[in-house]
C-alpha positions, 0 to 999 in steps of 0.5 A: 289290904284293903283293896284285898278285902273289897275284892273278896267282898265283891266275890262273895256277894254274887255268890251269896246271892246265888245260894240265898236264892237257890234255897228259895227253890221249891223243886219237886222230886225228879222223874225221867220220862220220854219225850218225843219231838216230833210235834215240833216239826221239821229240825233238820235245819238245827240238826245240820248245824249241830253236825257242823259243830260236831265236825269241827270240834272233832278237829279240835277247833272249838273256837270255831265250834263256838262260832258256829253254835252261835248260829245255832243259837240265833236260829233257835231263839229266833223260832223258840216262841213258835217251837214252844207254842207247839210243844212245850215239853219237847221244846224244854228238852232241846232248849236245855241240850242247846244250852249244855252245849253253849255252856260247854263251848263257852267255859273258860277252858273248853273241854273237848270231851264235854263238847263232844258229849253235849253236841251228841246229846243235842243231836239225839234230841233233835232226832227223835226221842229224848230223856227229860228229866223234871218233877213239875213246875219249880217256883221261886216265892210263887213264881214259876221259874221252869215248865211242867217238865222242870226246864228253865223258862227262857230267861227272856220271858221273865225278864220281859215280865219284870220290865212290865212290872217296873214300868208301874211300880219300882223299887231300888232292890227291884232294879238291882235285881233286874240288873243282876237277872239281866246279866245272867240272861246275857251270859245264857244262865236261864237258871239264875236269871230267872231266879233273880227275876222271880225275886224281883216280880215277888218283891214287886207283887208283895 
């Protein structure tokens, strides 16, 4: 019984943490706009890999599709800073589309229909004008966690800022939040990673 109670508590704490953090997010009203990706330049290399993922997934091999998607993730992350500098709004649309595909493929039991929908959406975003939904920058305790279109900032951005802040000042609470932020960032969960990092940064700044 003691082990059962402990296990339940260990599960409940992270869940409660997510709920508490999400209640602190300042979220503007959503708005849908058209975003052209032309400013990002030639995206054919990314589209080619996404097409490979689509073709592999269509054959039913979602494990191989996820492996090929990892190639896309590596290439996209390699050029993320340069692409974001060219056109942050367009970069955010495609980055979010990439995340949806990665999450669909890396689910505990990947759903073929969800994967197909995600990769189709990504290809549409890479090949022209995409729909962006966002209502401006979102903040957690005064720390921006999204861009002006409401897209999550790359979790690496806030975790690096947090690491720099911790180099000059530290608290046990901030260190614990950093561990959670890094764990969620490694899981490609930008939203919750940014939330934990923002909480820690606000704590250090306070």
